[in-house]
C-alpha positions in Angstrom: 0.2 -0.3 -0.2 1.4 3.5 -0.8 2.3 5.5 2.0 0.7 9.6 1.2 3.1 12.2 0.8 2.7 14.9 3.7 4.6 17.9 4.3 4.9 18.9 8.3 4.8 22.0 8.9 7.4 22.6 12.5 6.7 25.4 14.9 9.3 28.4 14.4 11.8 28.0 16.9 12.0 30.2 19.9 15.0 32.8 19.9 16.7 31.0 22.6 19.1 28.1 22.7 19.7 25.4 24.1 22.3 26.9 26.5 19.7 30.4 27.2 17.2 27.6 28.2 19.3 26.3 30.5 20.5 29.5 31.6 16.4 30.2 32.5 16.0 26.8 34.0 18.8 27.7 36.6 17.9 30.2 37.8 14.2 29.8 38.2 15.4 26.8 40.1 17.6 29.0 41.9 15.5 31.2 43.1 13.2 28.7 44.3 16.2 27.3 46.8 17.1 30.3 47.8 13.9 30.7 49.4 14.0 27.8 51.3 17.5 29.3 52.3 16.2 32.4 54.0 13.8 31.2 55.5 16.1 28.6 57.1 18.2 31.5 58.3 19.2 32.3 61.9 18.2 36.0 60.5 15.0 35.4 59.5 13.9 32.0 61.0 15.4 33.2 64.1 14.6 31.9 67.6 12.6 31.8 70.8 13.1 34.1 73.7 14.5 32.8 77.0 14.3 33.4 80.5 16.6 31.8 83.3 16.3 31.3 87.0 18.3 34.0 87.5 15.8 36.6 85.9 17.5 37.5 82.9 15.1 37.3 79.6 16.0 37.9 76.1 13.2 38.5 74.0 12.7 36.3 70.6 14.0 36.9 67.0 12.5 36.3 63.4 10.1 34.0 62.7 10.1 31.4 65.5 10.1 34.6 68.2 7.4 36.9 66.3 4.9 33.3 66.2 6.1 32.0 69.2 6.5 28.4 67.6 8.1 25.2 68.9 10.5 23.6 67.2 8.0 21.0 65.7 5.9 23.8 64.9 8.9 25.4 63.2 9.7 22.5 60.8 6.3 22.0 60.1 6.3 25.6 58.3 9.2 24.8 56.9 7.7 21.7 54.9 4.5 23.6 54.0 5.7 24.5 50.4 5.6 20.8 50.1 1.9 20.7 50.0 1.3 23.0 47.1 4.3 21.1 45.3 2.8 17.2 45.6 -1.1 18.6 44.8 -0.1 20.4 41.7 3.2 18.5 40.4 1.2 15.6 38.9 -0.9 18.1 37.5 1.5 20.1 35.5 3.2 17.4 34.3 -0.1 15.7 32.9 -1.2 19.2 31.7 2.4 19.3 30.2 0.9 16.8 27.2 -1.8 19.6 25.4 -0.4 22.8 27.1 2.6 24.7 26.3 4.6 23.7 29.4 6.1 27.8 29.2 2.5 28.8 30.0 2.8 26.1 33.2 5.6 27.4 34.1 4.4 31.0 33.4 1.3 30.2 35.7 3.3 28.9 38.7 5.8 31.2 39.2 3.0 33.9 39.5 1.2 32.1 42.3 5.0 31.6 43.7 5.2 35.5 43.5 2.1 36.1 45.3 2.9 33.8 48.1 6.0 35.2 48.7 4.4 38.8 49.1 1.8 36.9 51.4 4.8 35.7 53.8 6.1 38.9 54.2 2.9 39.7 55.3 1.7 37.2 57.5 0.5 38.0 60.8 0.7 34.0 62.4 1.6 30.4 62.3 -1.1 29.8 60.0 -1.0 32.8 58.2 2.6 32.1 56.7 2.4 28.5 56.8 -0.6 28.8 53.6 1.5 31.2 52.2 4.4 28.8 52.2 1.9 26.6 50.8 1.4 28.3 48.0 4.8 28.7 47.0 5.3 25.1 46.5 3.3 25.8 43.3 6.4 27.9 41.3 8.5 24.3 42.1 5.8 22.1 40.8 5.3 24.0 37.6 8.9 23.5 36.3 10.7 20.8 38.4 9.0 17.9 36.4 9.8 19.7 32.8 12.8 21.1 33.4 15.2 18.1 33.6 13.5 16.6 30.1 14.0 20.0 28.0 17.5 19.9 29.4 18.2 16.3 28.5 16.8 16.6 25.5 18.6 19.9 24.5 22.3 18.9 26.3 24.8 17.9 23.6 25.5 14.3 23.0 28.6 13.1 25.8 27.8 16.4 28.1 23.6 15.1 29.3 25.0 14.9 32.7 27.3 17.7 32.9 24.4 19.4 31.7 22.1 17.7 34.4 24.5 18.6 37.1 24.9 22.2 36.3 20.9 22.2 37.0 20.8 20.5 40.0 23.6 22.7 41.5 21.6 25.5 41.7 20.0 23.5 44.8 22.2 23.6 47.1 23.9 27.1 46.1 20.3 28.6 45.7 19.9 27.3 49.5 23.0 28.7 50.6 22.6 31.7 48.9 19.4 31.9 51.0 21.3 31.2 54.2 24.1 34.3 54.1 21.0 36.8 52.3 18.4 35.7 55.0 20.6 36.1 57.5 21.6 39.3 56.5 18.2 41.0 55.6 17.2 39.5 59.3 20.0 41.3 60.5 20.2 45.1 59.2 16.6 45.0 58.0 13.5 42.9 58.9 12.6 39.3 58.0 9.3 40.2 56.0 12.0 42.1 53.8 13.6 39.2 52.7 10.7 37.7 51.4 9.4 41.5 49.5 12.9 41.5 47.5 12.2 37.3 46.1 8.9 38.4 44.8 10.5 41.4 43.0 13.1 39.0 41.8 10.9 36.2 40.7 8.2 38.5 38.6 10.1 38.9 35.2 10.8 34.5 34.9 7.2 34.5 35.7 6.3 36.8 32.9 8.6 35.4 30.7 6.6 31.8 30.9 3.8 33.4 29.1 5.7 35.4 26.4 8.4 32.4 25.5 7.2 30.4 22.5 6.5 27.1 22.7 9.3 24.3 22.2 8.6 20.6 21.3 9.5 17.9 24.0 11.1 14.5 22.8 8.2 11.8 22.9 5.3 14.1 22.6 3.7 16.6 19.8 4.1 20.2 19.6 1.1 21.3 21.8 0.0 24.0 20.1 0.5 22.1 16.3 -2.6 22.4 13.8 -1.6 19.4 11.6 -0.4 15.9 12.3 1.7 13.4 10.4 -0.7 10.8 9.4 0.1 7.5 7.7 -2.5 5.0 5.9 -0.6 2.1 6.6 0.0 3.6 10.7 -2.5 2.0 13.3 -2.5 3.6 16.4 -4.2 1.9 19.5 -6.1 5.6 21.2 -7.4 6.0 17.2 -8.6 2.2 17.1 -10.4 2.6 20.2 -11.7 6.1 19.3 -13.3 4.7 16.5 -15.0 1.9 17.7 -16.4 4.2 20.2 -17.7 6.6 17.0 -19.2 3.1 15.3 -20.7 2.0 18.7 -22.5 5.4 19.1 -23.4 5.7 16.1 -24.9 2.1 16.0 -27.1 3.4 19.5 -27.9 6.8 17.9 -29.3 5.2 14.7 -31.0 2.7 17.0 -32.6 5.3 19.3 -33.5 7.9 16.6 -35.5 5.3 14.2 -37.6 4.2 17.2 -38.1 7.9 18.3 -38.8 9.1 14.9 -41.8 6.9 14.4 -43.3 8.5 17.4 -42.9 12.0 15.8 -43.0 11.2 12.3 -47.0 10.1 14.0 -47.4 14.2 14.7 -45.1 15.9 11.8 -43.4 14.3 9.0 -41.1 17.5 9.0 -40.3 17.7 13.1 -38.8 14.1 12.1 -35.9 15.2 10.5 -35.2 17.9 12.9 -35.1 15.8 16.2 -32.7 13.3 14.3 -30.6 15.6 13.5 -30.6 17.0 17.2 -30.0 13.4 18.9 -27.7 12.4 16.5 -25.2 15.3 17.1 -25.8 15.8 20.9 -25.2 11.9 21.3 -22.4 11.6 19.3 -20.4 14.5 21.2 -21.1 13.5 24.9 -20.3 10.0 24.3 -16.8 11.2 22.4 -16.1 13.2 25.6 -16.5 11.2 27.8 -14.4 8.2 26.0 -11.6 11.0 25.7 -11.6 11.6 29.6 -11.6 8.1 30.6 -9.0 7.2 28.1 -6.7 10.1 29.1 -7.3 9.0 32.9 -6.6 5.2 31.8 -3.5 6.2 30.4 -2.3 8.4 33.5 -2.8 5.3 35.5 -1.2 3.3 33.1 2.4 4.2 32.9 2.1 5.4 36.6 1.9 1.5 36.7 4.5 1.2 34.4 6.6 3.2 36.6 6.4 1.2 39.7 6.8 -2.2 38.4 10.4 -1.1 36.8 12.6 -2.2 39.4 15.8 0.2 38.5 13.6 3.5 38.9 11.8 2.0 42.2 15.7 1.6 43.5 16.7 5.0 42.6 13.9 6.3 44.2 13.8 4.3 47.2 17.6 6.0 47.3 16.6 9.2 46.6 13.7 9.4 49.0 16.0 8.4 51.7 18.8 10.4 50.9 16.5 14.0 50.2 15.3 12.6 54.4 18.9 13.4 55.7 19.2 16.6 53.2 16.1 18.4 53.8 16.7 18.4 57.6 20.2 19.2 57.0 18.9 22.4 54.7 16.9 23.4 57.4 18.4 22.2 60.7 22.0 23.0 60.1 22.6 26.7 60.2 21.0 26.3 64.2 22.6 23.4 64.8 25.7 25.0 64.0 25.2 27.3 66.1 23.9 25.3 69.6 27.0 23.0 69.2 29.7 25.5 68.4 28.7 28.7 69.8 29.0 30.5 66.8 27.4 33.9 65.7 28.5 33.7 62.0 26.3 29.9 61.3 24.1 31.3 58.8 27.5 32.7 56.8 29.7 29.6 57.3 27.0 27.6 56.6 25.7 29.0 53.6 29.8 29.5 52.1 30.5 25.8 52.6 27.2 24.7 50.7 28.3 26.8 47.5 31.4 25.6 47.3 30.9 21.7 48.0 27.8 22.6 45.7 29.3 24.4 43.2 32.1 21.8 42.9 30.8 18.7 44.4 27.3 18.4 42.0 29.3 19.8 38.6 32.0 17.1 39.5 29.2 14.4 39.9 28.3 15.0 36.5 31.4 15.3 34.7 32.6 12.1 36.6 29.5 10.4 34.9 30.5 11.3 32.1 33.8 10.6 31.8 32.7 6.7 33.1 29.9 6.7 30.0 26.9 7.9 30.8 24.9 4.6 31.4 22.8 3.3 34.2 25.0 1.1 35.9 28.0 3.4 36.1 25.6 6.8 37.9 24.6 3.4 40.2 28.2 2.8 41.0 29.5 7.2 41.7 26.1 7.2 43.8 27.3 4.4 46.1 30.4 4.8 46.5 30.2 8.9 47.0 27.1 8.4 49.5 28.5 5.9 51.8 32.1 7.9 51.3 30.7 11.6 52.4 28.7 10.0 55.0 31.6 8.5 57.1 33.2 12.3 56.7 29.7 14.1 57.7 29.2 11.6 60.3 32.9 12.0 61.9 33.1 15.6 61.7 30.0 15.4 64.3 32.0 13.9 66.4 34.7 16.5 66.8 34.3 19.3 69.6 37.1 21.7 67.5 34.8 23.5 65.2 37.7 23.9 62.7 38.1 19.7 62.9 34.6 20.0 61.7 34.6 22.6 59.0 37.5 20.8 57.3 35.6 16.8 57.4 31.8 18.1 57.0 33.1 19.7 53.7 34.4 17.0 52.3 31.7 14.8 53.5 29.0 17.4 51.9 31.3 17.6 48.6 30.9 14.0 48.1 27.2 13.9 49.1 26.2 16.5 46.9 27.7 14.9 43.5 24.7 12.6 43.7 22.5 14.7 42.3 23.5 14.6 38.5 23.8 11.0 38.3 20.2 10.2 40.1 18.6 12.2 38.5 20.1 10.9 34.9 18.5 8.1 35.7 15.4 9.3 36.7 15.2 10.2 32.9 17.2 7.5 31.0 15.6 4.4 32.3 12.0 5.3 31.2 10.7 6.3 27.7 10.7 9.9 26.9 6.9 10.1 27.0 7.4 8.8 30.6 9.7 11.5 31.9 7.7 14.8 33.1 5.6 11.7 35.0 9.0 10.1 35.7 10.2 13.5 37.1 6.8 14.6 39.3 6.7 11.2 41.2 10.1 11.0 41.9 9.3 15.1 43.2 6.7 13.7 44.8 8.4 10.5 46.2 11.3 12.4 47.5 9.0 14.9 49.6 6.1 12.7 51.5 9.2 10.5 52.4 12.3 12.2 52.4 12.7 16.0 53.2 8.7 16.8 54.2 8.7 14.6 57.2 12.2 15.2 58.2 12.3 18.6 59.4 9.5 18.1 61.6 10.7 14.9 63.2 14.4 16.4 63.4 12.7 19.0 65.7 10.3 16.5 67.3 13.7 14.6 68.4 15.7 17.8 69.6 12.9 18.7 71.5 12.9 15.1 73.5 16.7 14.7 74.0 17.8 18.4 73.6 21.4 18.0 71.9 21.7 18.7 68.5 25.4 17.0 68.2 23.5 13.6 69.2 20.5 14.6 66.9 22.6 15.8 64.0 24.7 11.7 64.3 21.4 9.8 64.5 19.8 12.0 61.2 23.4 11.5 59.5 23.7 7.6 60.1 20.4 7.3 57.7 23.1 8.1 54.7 25.2 4.5 55.3 21.8 2.3 54.4 21.0 4.8 51.6 24.5 4.2 49.7 23.4 0.2 50.1 19.8 0.6 48.5 22.2 2.4 45.8 24.4 -0.2 45.7 21.2 -2.7 44.7 21.0 -0.9 41.6 24.5 -1.8 40.5 23.4 -5.7 40.0 19.7 -5.0 38.2 19.8 -5.3 34.5 19.2 -1.5 32.7 18.5 -0.2 29.4 18.9 3.4 28.1 15.6 4.1 27.0 15.9 7.3 25.9 15.7 6.7 22.2 13.3 4.4 22.5 9.8 5.9 21.5 5.9 4.7 22.6 4.8 1.6 21.2 2.3 2.6 18.1 2.6 6.1 18.6 2.7 8.7 15.9 4.4 11.7 16.3 5.1 14.5 14.0 8.5 15.0 14.5 11.2 12.9 15.0 14.4 14.3 17.0 17.4 12.8 17.4 19.1 12.7 20.5 22.2 14.7 18.7 20.1 18.4 17.7 18.9 20.7 19.7 14.8 20.9 20.0 15.1 24.5 19.4 17.0 24.6 16.5 15.4 25.5 13.4 14.3 21.9 11.4 11.8 20.8 8.5 10.3 17.6 8.6 8.8 15.9 5.6 8.2 12.1 4.6 8.4 10.9 0.9 6.4 9.2 -1.1 6.9 5.1 -0.8 5.5 2.3 -2.0 6.3 -1.3 -2.0 9.0 -1.1 -4.9 10.5 2.2 -3.6 11.9 2.5 0.1 
């Protein structure tokens, strides 16, 4: 059978080059984690007032002092943003198949900007907690979409490095937030820290609404008006839709025939109008219902595919345990250092160390994986080794009473631990089909927060309220990194396949984009006439 020739128009690419796209995503990611660093800093978070038996009183400072929060409430407030992130992440990932992803990022960033302004005007625990929930919507709008876009546009042989650059912004942003929050809380007021954040985030919220759409590998362009259809190609979804139409038509003809007899008795002219009306309305209703059910069933099937993938699940379990420790570190570390080593420069020390370790460690992790040849198995090897060795250094650091010994050992351990960001997310992107990558990132994001940093901050706060010893609390928390390394070590022995270039079975895509050509560069797609005698 001959194949019909179709000239496929490809949407005009935006002026953003792949590097510009990387920069934009990195800045948004950086600002997101600056916000987390700000609320964790001693300058903004503050402390409770104290009262000694001798009659000496000190007033509280920051959010905790002004709202009189316990450590547990303080931890709950810090994790509140996860509510918005967890609820909206799957929604944004699902909408990415039919809506321009950059518009979704614009919506999420706008909500985040307004929520930051609200944090500055909060007046009690619940008001700031609600605003923190809405801040999570901003991250949800781009966290599941940014990594697939970056992975599509990264040069071959540098994909892990580009992902590492993106994820480097997380620890660096948090560290900058600690420093910035400490300065703002000391010299101005903790409320101004949130208002300045909102001003900086606003241009990127606007940018999301004006950027031209770009295609994500594994999906047809959301705004395209034409599709490439071959006569000899059959798509399961199309066949299902056709079956629904045929069955719907049969039902309509039968019902129309019965009612038309009744109407014909009264008025032959009304018979024709009645038949046309019932045919059109019934068919449209059946068609809408079939589309909604098809989308929902496809969504459930995609989740099942991810959850039965052993490579994906093992990496997810390790990443959840990893983020449990990292989430508690990011929030409580400045306060722990302040209390253990009795230094007033805890914000500056923790921020400075994390900036250096975040840049060097995260970039080194991606670079080493590229040098090892980027494979899922090599990524697991790198994850298990760096996590185990890093855990030894961090655990030993908290055993020393000397602050200088602590800083030397912990900086090395932190560098090794942060080297896991690129390899871990490389596995999430390459162990699944391209069409599942946004959902893969959304599920991983939801999971690491539900089982990772969401419960860790309040639980560590609760533990500290009980034992009242920051050194012991830090040692207990750090020990979790050892089983984390063991989980990733299991992944080395699992059968793994890189599915970056694997398309969805039976899928008709409008443009076939190779992994060697950035998606944002101009490209013309055309199909040629073919027959059994002509290849």
